[in-house]
Residue frames as a rotation matrix with the C-alpha (Angstrom) as fourth column:
UNK 1
-0.020 -0.651 -0.759 -6.94
-0.761 0.502 -0.411 -19.99
0.648 0.570 -0.505 -47.11
UNK 2
-0.844 -0.294 0.448 -7.11
-0.529 0.596 -0.605 -21.99
-0.089 -0.747 -0.658 -43.93
UNK 3
0.002 0.989 0.147 -10.64
-0.746 0.099 -0.658 -22.86
-0.666 -0.109 0.738 -44.72
UNK 4
0.510 0.099 -0.854 -9.75
-0.839 0.276 -0.469 -24.62
0.190 0.956 0.224 -47.87
UNK 5
-0.565 -0.822 -0.066 -7.12
-0.757 0.549 -0.355 -27.07
0.328 -0.151 -0.932 -46.21
UNK 6
-0.585 0.349 0.732 -9.59
-0.493 0.564 -0.663 -28.93
-0.644 -0.749 -0.158 -44.04
UNK 7
0.459 0.886 -0.070 -12.00
-0.527 0.209 -0.824 -29.51
-0.715 0.415 0.563 -46.88
UNK 8
0.292 -0.475 -0.830 -9.32
-0.896 0.168 -0.412 -30.56
0.335 0.864 -0.377 -49.36
UNK 9
-0.753 -0.654 -0.070 -8.03
-0.558 0.691 -0.460 -33.28
0.350 -0.307 -0.885 -46.90
UNK 10
-0.175 0.787 0.592 -11.45
-0.935 0.055 -0.349 -34.22
-0.307 -0.615 0.726 -45.69
UNK 11
0.718 0.446 -0.534 -11.85
-0.651 0.703 -0.288 -37.13
0.247 0.554 0.795 -48.10
UNK 12
-0.078 -0.808 -0.585 -8.49
-0.217 0.586 -0.781 -38.59
0.973 0.066 -0.221 -47.24
UNK 13
-0.767 -0.158 0.622 -9.02
-0.633 0.033 -0.773 -38.27
0.102 -0.987 -0.125 -43.50
UNK 14
0.229 0.947 0.227 -12.36
-0.942 0.274 -0.195 -39.92
-0.247 -0.169 0.954 -43.95
UNK 15
0.537 -0.116 -0.836 -10.83
-0.406 0.833 -0.377 -42.80
0.739 0.542 0.400 -45.95
UNK 16
-0.619 -0.774 -0.135 -8.09
-0.211 0.330 -0.920 -43.23
0.756 -0.541 -0.368 -43.16
UNK 17
-0.403 0.485 0.776 -10.96
-0.902 -0.069 -0.425 -43.17
-0.153 -0.872 0.466 -40.55
UNK 18
0.611 0.770 -0.186 -12.74
-0.792 0.591 -0.154 -45.99
-0.008 0.241 0.971 -42.27
UNK 19
0.199 -0.613 -0.764 -9.67
-0.208 0.736 -0.645 -47.98
0.958 0.287 0.018 -42.77
UNK 20
-0.731 -0.482 0.484 -8.77
-0.526 -0.055 -0.849 -47.56
0.436 -0.874 -0.213 -39.04
UNK 21
-0.026 0.773 0.634 -12.25
-0.947 0.183 -0.262 -48.70
-0.319 -0.607 0.728 -37.96
UNK 22
0.801 0.274 -0.533 -12.06
-0.474 0.833 -0.285 -51.75
0.366 0.481 0.797 -40.15
UNK 23
-0.228 -0.891 -0.392 -8.37
-0.190 0.435 -0.880 -52.46
0.955 -0.126 -0.269 -38.88
UNK 24
-0.460 0.042 0.887 -9.73
-0.883 -0.126 -0.452 -52.35
0.092 -0.991 0.095 -35.42
UNK 25
0.676 0.707 0.208 -12.12
-0.704 0.703 -0.103 -55.16
-0.219 -0.077 0.973 -36.21
UNK 26
0.603 -0.518 -0.606 -9.27
-0.239 0.608 -0.757 -57.00
0.761 0.602 0.242 -37.86
UNK 27
-0.486 -0.821 0.299 -7.07
-0.506 -0.015 -0.862 -56.59
0.713 -0.570 -0.409 -34.75
UNK 28
0.031 0.597 0.802 -9.76
-0.953 0.259 -0.156 -57.77
-0.300 -0.760 0.577 -32.36
UNK 29
0.920 0.310 -0.241 -10.18
-0.377 0.867 -0.325 -60.86
0.109 0.390 0.914 -34.66
UNK 30
0.268 -0.861 -0.433 -6.34
-0.176 0.398 -0.900 -61.44
0.947 0.318 -0.045 -34.72
UNK 31
-0.508 -0.430 0.746 -5.90
-0.752 -0.201 -0.628 -61.12
0.420 -0.880 -0.221 -31.03
UNK 32
0.289 0.752 0.592 -8.81
-0.875 0.458 -0.154 -63.58
-0.387 -0.473 0.791 -30.44
UNK 33
0.968 0.151 -0.200 -7.47
-0.244 0.753 -0.611 -65.97
0.058 0.640 0.766 -32.97
UNK 34
0.234 -0.964 0.127 -3.84
-0.948 -0.197 0.251 -66.42
-0.217 -0.179 -0.960 -31.67
UNK 35
-0.637 -0.289 0.715 -4.18
-0.301 0.947 0.114 -70.25
-0.710 -0.143 -0.690 -31.65
UNK 36
0.277 0.878 -0.390 -6.89
-0.755 -0.053 -0.654 -70.17
-0.595 0.475 0.648 -34.44
UNK 37
0.054 -0.167 -0.984 -4.90
-0.882 0.455 -0.125 -72.33
0.469 0.875 -0.123 -37.05
UNK 38
-0.913 -0.407 -0.037 -4.10
-0.334 0.795 -0.506 -75.06
0.235 -0.450 -0.862 -34.46
UNK 39
-0.509 0.837 0.201 -7.76
-0.295 0.049 -0.954 -74.94
-0.808 -0.545 0.222 -33.29
UNK 40
0.327 0.669 -0.668 -9.16
-0.876 -0.049 -0.479 -75.02
-0.353 0.742 0.570 -36.73
UNK 41
-0.211 -0.438 -0.874 -7.00
-0.770 0.626 -0.127 -77.95
0.603 0.646 -0.469 -37.78
UNK 42
-0.987 -0.090 0.129 -8.08
-0.154 0.725 -0.672 -79.83
-0.033 -0.683 -0.730 -34.61
UNK 43
-0.259 0.965 0.047 -11.70
-0.671 -0.144 -0.727 -79.54
-0.695 -0.220 0.685 -35.59
UNK 44
-0.446 0.220 0.867 -13.71
0.624 0.771 0.126 -82.05
-0.641 0.598 -0.481 -37.65
UNK 45
-0.385 0.120 -0.915 -14.20
-0.480 -0.873 0.088 -80.02
-0.788 0.474 0.394 -40.85
UNK 46
0.747 0.620 0.240 -16.37
-0.027 0.389 -0.921 -80.75
-0.665 0.681 0.307 -43.97
UNK 47
0.142 -0.660 0.737 -14.49
0.822 0.494 0.284 -81.79
-0.552 0.566 0.613 -47.13
UNK 48
0.391 0.035 0.920 -15.14
0.737 -0.611 -0.290 -78.41
0.552 0.791 -0.264 -48.68
UNK 49
0.849 -0.119 -0.514 -13.45
0.287 -0.713 0.640 -76.38
-0.443 -0.691 -0.571 -45.78
UNK 50
0.825 -0.541 0.166 -10.77
-0.151 -0.494 -0.856 -74.11
0.545 0.681 -0.489 -47.02
UNK 51
0.114 -0.819 -0.563 -7.09
0.798 0.413 -0.439 -74.42
0.591 -0.399 0.700 -45.88
UNK 52
0.467 0.135 -0.874 -6.28
0.825 -0.422 0.376 -72.21
-0.318 -0.897 -0.308 -42.78
UNK 53
-0.513 -0.830 -0.217 -3.83
0.660 -0.544 0.518 -70.21
-0.548 0.123 0.827 -44.74
UNK 54
-0.479 0.416 0.773 -6.49
0.704 -0.344 0.622 -68.77
0.524 0.842 -0.128 -47.13
UNK 55
0.451 0.780 -0.434 -8.45
0.891 -0.363 0.273 -66.82
0.055 -0.510 -0.858 -44.27
UNK 56
-0.020 -0.514 -0.857 -5.81
0.492 -0.752 0.439 -64.09
-0.870 -0.413 0.268 -43.87
UNK 57
-0.926 -0.356 0.128 -5.47
0.286 -0.438 0.852 -63.07
-0.247 0.825 0.508 -47.53
UNK 58
-0.268 0.905 0.330 -9.28
0.786 0.008 0.618 -63.29
0.557 0.425 -0.713 -48.15
UNK 59
0.478 0.614 -0.629 -10.05
0.875 -0.395 0.280 -61.13
-0.077 -0.684 -0.726 -45.09
UNK 60
-0.421 -0.640 -0.642 -7.34
0.413 -0.766 0.493 -58.54
-0.807 -0.057 0.587 -45.84
UNK 61
-0.907 0.211 0.364 -8.97
0.281 -0.341 0.897 -57.96
0.313 0.916 0.250 -49.36
UNK 62
0.040 0.998 -0.052 -12.55
0.786 0.000 0.618 -57.96
0.617 -0.066 -0.785 -47.86
UNK 63
0.150 0.054 -0.987 -11.59
0.833 -0.545 0.097 -55.48
-0.533 -0.837 -0.127 -45.01
UNK 64
-0.849 -0.496 -0.180 -10.27
0.283 -0.715 0.639 -53.08
-0.446 0.492 0.748 -47.72
UNK 65
-0.663 0.683 0.305 -13.44
0.411 -0.009 0.912 -53.40
0.626 0.730 -0.275 -49.81
UNK 66
0.195 0.826 -0.528 -15.66
0.951 -0.028 0.307 -52.95
0.239 -0.562 -0.792 -46.70
UNK 67
-0.101 -0.265 -0.959 -13.77
0.542 -0.823 0.170 -49.62
-0.834 -0.503 0.226 -45.61
UNK 68
-0.983 -0.176 0.046 -13.83
0.137 -0.553 0.822 -48.29
-0.119 0.814 0.568 -49.19
UNK 69
-0.421 0.897 0.135 -17.54
0.677 0.211 0.705 -49.03
0.604 0.388 -0.696 -49.46
UNK 70
0.239 0.461 -0.855 -18.39
0.945 -0.313 0.096 -47.28
-0.223 -0.830 -0.510 -46.22
UNK 71
-0.420 -0.562 -0.713 -16.14
0.418 -0.817 0.397 -44.31
-0.805 -0.131 0.578 -47.23
UNK 72
-0.887 0.091 0.452 -17.81
0.403 -0.324 0.856 -43.88
0.225 0.942 0.250 -50.62
UNK 73
0.058 0.993 -0.106 -21.15
0.865 0.003 0.501 -43.56
0.498 -0.121 -0.859 -48.98
UNK 74
0.291 -0.009 -0.957 -19.90
0.840 -0.475 0.261 -41.20
-0.457 -0.880 -0.131 -46.42
UNK 75
-0.738 -0.661 -0.137 -17.95
0.435 -0.621 0.652 -39.12
-0.516 0.422 0.746 -48.92
UNK 76
-0.758 0.445 0.477 -21.03
0.390 -0.276 0.878 -38.65
0.522 0.852 0.036 -51.01
UNK 77
0.193 0.980 0.046 -23.67
0.411 -0.124 0.903 -38.14
0.891 -0.155 -0.426 -48.28
UNK 78
-0.518 -0.401 0.755 -21.90
-0.556 -0.513 -0.654 -37.32
0.650 -0.759 0.042 -45.05
UNK 79
-0.954 0.192 -0.229 -23.08
0.299 0.626 -0.720 -38.74
0.005 -0.756 -0.655 -41.76
UNK 80
-0.501 0.845 -0.188 -26.37
-0.321 -0.383 -0.866 -36.66
-0.803 -0.374 0.463 -41.84
UNK 81
-0.074 0.502 -0.862 -27.24
-0.997 -0.064 0.048 -37.80
-0.031 0.863 0.505 -45.35
UNK 82
0.121 0.142 -0.982 -26.67
-0.355 0.931 0.091 -41.49
0.927 0.337 0.163 -44.64
UNK 83
-0.427 -0.218 0.877 -26.86
-0.903 0.065 -0.424 -41.81
0.035 -0.974 -0.224 -40.79
UNK 84
0.608 0.592 0.529 -29.09
-0.682 0.731 -0.034 -44.95
-0.407 -0.340 0.848 -40.99
UNK 85
0.845 -0.357 -0.397 -26.77
-0.092 0.635 -0.767 -46.65
0.526 0.685 0.504 -43.61
UNK 86
-0.112 -0.961 0.252 -23.64
-0.492 -0.167 -0.855 -45.71
0.864 -0.220 -0.454 -41.56
UNK 87
0.039 0.294 0.955 -25.39
-0.988 0.157 -0.008 -46.99
-0.153 -0.943 0.296 -38.48
UNK 88
0.933 0.310 0.184 -25.93
-0.264 0.935 -0.239 -50.46
-0.246 0.175 0.953 -40.13
UNK 89
0.504 -0.841 -0.195 -22.37
-0.154 0.135 -0.979 -50.20
0.850 0.524 -0.062 -41.40
UNK 90
-0.256 -0.608 0.751 -21.21
-0.850 -0.229 -0.475 -49.87
0.461 -0.760 -0.458 -37.81
UNK 91
0.425 0.606 0.672 -23.45
-0.854 0.514 0.077 -52.66
-0.299 -0.607 0.737 -36.72
UNK 92
0.967 -0.116 -0.227 -21.98
-0.018 0.857 -0.516 -55.18
0.255 0.503 0.826 -39.09
UNK 93
0.074 -0.990 0.116 -18.52
-0.385 -0.136 -0.913 -54.13
0.920 0.023 -0.392 -38.04
UNK 94
-0.113 0.075 0.991 -19.51
-0.987 0.102 -0.120 -54.94
-0.110 -0.992 0.063 -34.33
UNK 95
0.816 0.469 0.337 -20.96
-0.435 0.883 -0.176 -58.35
-0.380 -0.003 0.925 -35.38
UNK 96
0.706 -0.629 -0.325 -17.87
-0.025 0.437 -0.899 -59.12
0.708 0.642 0.293 -37.49
UNK 97
-0.220 -0.870 0.442 -15.55
-0.644 -0.211 -0.735 -58.18
0.733 -0.446 -0.514 -34.62
UNK 98
0.189 0.360 0.914 -17.56
-0.944 0.322 0.068 -60.49
-0.270 -0.875 0.401 -32.21
UNK 99
0.843 0.382 -0.378 -17.37
-0.496 0.824 -0.275 -63.54
0.206 0.419 0.884 -34.25
UNK 100
0.193 -0.869 -0.456 -13.75
-0.177 0.426 -0.887 -64.52
0.965 0.252 -0.071 -33.90
UNK 101
-0.655 -0.318 0.685 -13.58
-0.702 -0.080 -0.708 -64.06
0.280 -0.945 -0.171 -30.02
UNK 102
0.282 0.862 0.421 -16.86
-0.914 0.374 -0.154 -66.24
-0.290 -0.342 0.894 -29.84
UNK 103
0.902 0.111 -0.417 -15.61
-0.299 0.858 -0.418 -68.99
0.312 0.502 0.807 -32.09
UNK 104
0.291 -0.866 -0.408 -11.91
0.245 0.479 -0.843 -69.23
0.925 0.145 0.352 -31.47
UNK 105
-0.472 -0.468 0.747 -11.43
-0.566 -0.489 -0.664 -67.21
0.676 -0.736 -0.034 -28.25
UNK 106
-0.279 0.536 0.796 -14.29
-0.922 0.082 -0.378 -68.85
-0.268 -0.840 0.472 -26.28
UNK 107
-0.977 -0.166 -0.136 -15.03
-0.210 0.873 0.440 -71.85
0.046 0.458 -0.888 -28.52
UNK 108
-0.271 0.963 -0.007 -18.78
0.002 -0.006 -1.000 -71.08
-0.963 -0.271 0.000 -28.53
UNK 109
-0.979 -0.082 0.186 -19.34
0.181 0.066 0.981 -72.45
-0.093 0.994 -0.050 -32.08
UNK 110
-0.295 0.920 0.256 -23.13
0.940 0.232 0.250 -72.22
0.171 0.315 -0.934 -31.75
UNK 111
0.417 0.318 -0.851 -23.25
0.507 -0.859 -0.073 -68.77
-0.754 -0.401 -0.520 -30.35
UNK 112
-0.574 -0.683 -0.451 -20.77
-0.114 -0.479 0.870 -67.77
-0.811 0.551 0.197 -33.09
UNK 113
-0.797 0.265 0.542 -23.05
0.603 0.330 0.726 -69.33
0.014 0.906 -0.422 -35.61
UNK 114
0.318 0.927 -0.197 -26.01
0.912 -0.356 -0.205 -67.06
-0.260 -0.114 -0.959 -34.44
UNK 115
0.125 -0.395 -0.910 -23.65
0.082 -0.910 0.407 -64.09
-0.989 -0.125 -0.081 -34.57
UNK 116
-0.787 -0.617 -0.006 -22.68
0.008 -0.020 1.000 -64.96
-0.617 0.787 0.021 -38.16
UNK 117
-0.434 0.741 0.512 -26.19
0.899 0.321 0.298 -65.53
0.057 0.590 -0.805 -39.35
UNK 118
0.580 0.596 -0.555 -27.18
0.639 -0.756 -0.144 -62.19
-0.506 -0.271 -0.819 -38.03
UNK 119
-0.234 -0.834 -0.499 -24.00
0.000 -0.513 0.858 -60.74
-0.972 0.201 0.120 -39.57
UNK 120
-0.778 -0.034 0.628 -24.98
0.578 0.356 0.735 -62.11
-0.248 0.934 -0.257 -42.96
UNK 121
0.119 0.961 0.250 -28.46
0.993 -0.114 -0.034 -60.66
-0.005 0.252 -0.968 -42.73
UNK 122
0.500 -0.094 -0.861 -27.11
0.267 -0.929 0.257 -57.22
-0.824 -0.358 -0.440 -41.78
UNK 123
-0.599 -0.756 -0.266 -24.74
0.001 -0.332 0.943 -57.22
-0.801 0.564 0.200 -44.69
UNK 124
-0.606 0.426 0.672 -27.53
0.794 0.267 0.546 -58.00
0.053 0.865 -0.500 -47.16
UNK 125
0.634 0.726 -0.267 -29.73
0.742 -0.668 -0.056 -55.22
-0.219 -0.162 -0.962 -45.70
UNK 126
0.101 -0.563 -0.820 -26.63
-0.006 -0.825 0.565 -52.94
-0.995 -0.053 -0.087 -45.94
UNK 127
-0.827 -0.475 0.301 -26.04
0.337 0.010 0.942 -53.75
-0.450 0.880 0.151 -49.54
UNK 128
-0.082 0.903 0.422 -29.68
0.987 0.014 0.161 -52.93
0.139 0.429 -0.892 -50.20
UNK 129
0.729 0.170 -0.663 -29.40
0.386 -0.902 0.192 -49.57
-0.565 -0.396 -0.723 -48.33
UNK 130
-0.230 -0.861 -0.454 -26.04
-0.056 -0.454 0.889 -48.72
-0.972 0.230 0.056 -50.05
UNK 131
-0.481 0.178 0.859 -27.61
0.847 0.349 0.402 -49.64
-0.228 0.920 -0.318 -53.48
UNK 132
0.518 0.797 0.311 -30.07
0.849 -0.522 -0.075 -46.87
0.102 0.303 -0.947 -53.20
UNK 133
0.785 -0.275 -0.555 -27.22
-0.001 -0.897 0.442 -44.34
-0.619 -0.347 -0.704 -52.28
UNK 134
0.142 -0.830 -0.539 -24.21
-0.912 -0.321 0.255 -45.56
-0.384 0.456 -0.803 -54.11
UNK 135
0.898 0.345 -0.274 -24.20
-0.429 0.828 -0.361 -48.55
0.102 0.442 0.891 -56.48
UNK 136
0.088 -0.939 -0.333 -20.25
-0.316 0.291 -0.903 -49.06
0.945 0.185 -0.271 -56.43
UNK 137
-0.534 -0.281 0.798 -20.35
-0.833 0.011 -0.554 -49.08
0.147 -0.960 -0.239 -52.63
UNK 138
0.423 0.792 0.439 -23.12
-0.820 0.541 -0.187 -51.61
-0.386 -0.281 0.879 -52.61
UNK 139
0.845 -0.186 -0.502 -21.18
-0.235 0.714 -0.660 -53.90
0.481 0.675 0.559 -55.19
UNK 140
-0.182 -0.978 0.096 -18.01
-0.565 0.024 -0.825 -53.73
0.804 -0.205 -0.558 -53.06
UNK 141
-0.281 0.138 0.950 -19.86
-0.911 0.275 -0.309 -55.48
-0.304 -0.952 0.048 -50.32
UNK 142
0.622 0.634 -0.460 -20.92
-0.752 0.646 -0.126 -58.36
0.217 0.425 0.879 -52.47
UNK 143
0.036 -0.668 -0.743 -17.76
-0.239 0.716 -0.656 -60.43
0.970 0.201 -0.134 -52.12
UNK 144
-0.760 -0.212 0.614 -18.14
-0.603 -0.120 -0.788 -59.87
0.240 -0.970 -0.037 -48.28
UNK 145
0.199 0.916 0.347 -21.73
-0.922 0.295 -0.251 -61.27
-0.332 -0.270 0.904 -48.30
UNK 146
0.583 -0.057 -0.810 -20.52
-0.354 0.880 -0.316 -64.34
0.731 0.472 0.493 -50.56
UNK 147
-0.540 -0.805 -0.247 -17.57
-0.202 0.409 -0.890 -65.02
0.817 -0.430 -0.383 -48.15
UNK 148
-0.741 0.142 0.656 -19.68
-0.669 -0.067 -0.741 -64.61
-0.061 -0.988 0.145 -45.04
UNK 149
0.446 0.858 -0.255 -22.35
-0.894 0.440 -0.081 -66.82
0.042 0.264 0.964 -46.57
UNK 150
0.301 -0.502 -0.811 -19.71
-0.203 0.797 -0.569 -69.43
0.932 0.336 0.138 -47.09
UNK 151
-0.784 -0.599 0.164 -18.31
-0.239 0.048 -0.970 -68.97
0.573 -0.800 -0.181 -43.59
UNK 152
-0.158 0.762 0.628 -21.80
-0.965 0.016 -0.262 -69.33
-0.209 -0.648 0.733 -42.10
UNK 153
0.760 0.339 -0.555 -22.33
-0.465 0.880 -0.099 -72.79
0.455 0.333 0.826 -43.91
UNK 154
-0.185 -0.817 -0.546 -18.78
0.034 0.550 -0.835 -73.80
0.982 -0.173 -0.073 -42.54
UNK 155
-0.752 -0.123 0.648 -19.62
-0.609 -0.247 -0.753 -72.58
0.252 -0.961 0.111 -39.03
UNK 156
0.288 0.898 0.332 -22.81
-0.956 0.291 0.043 -74.62
-0.058 -0.330 0.942 -39.18
UNK 157
0.569 -0.179 -0.803 -21.01
-0.273 0.880 -0.390 -77.61
0.776 0.441 0.452 -40.46
UNK 158
-0.537 -0.843 0.028 -18.52
-0.158 0.068 -0.985 -77.30
0.829 -0.534 -0.169 -37.61
UNK 159
-0.362 0.539 0.760 -21.39
-0.930 -0.150 -0.336 -77.11
-0.067 -0.829 0.556 -35.04
UNK 160
0.727 0.649 -0.224 -22.91
-0.673 0.738 -0.050 -80.36
0.133 0.187 0.973 -36.57
UNK 161
0.523 -0.528 -0.669 -19.62
-0.085 0.749 -0.657 -82.20
0.848 0.401 0.347 -36.80
UNK 162
-0.618 -0.785 0.051 -18.15
0.013 -0.076 -0.997 -81.14
0.786 -0.615 0.057 -33.41
């Protein structure tokens, strides 16, 4: 009887683990972005730059999609069956977590641009890797790739304009 309880709750515990990992990335970003809105509004921005209030809701949705995507692959294959994919998943989380401190915390717009270009490449690779394992998991990452592509262009424009 006790052997059934852990396996029954394993998927839920796994989902919570993925949500917590992504939440840590979000917290790192929010701590580094305490004055982000003021800094963002103080930058010379291209005409197509989004309003500062849009970032929070967009990233909230994206972080949930990212967590569910990773969880789906983990749930189907486990760590052993998807170790490379989950390693790349972890790498994109680290790159994601680094961007906000680089950009807003340290004002290193050019270094942040390098980080986000690499992040975008890793996300595209991850989508390809996940597509071979779990199509839904791969598709859940597409909005993330699109947003990071847009953010990459915005970061590049900020480097040029400032």
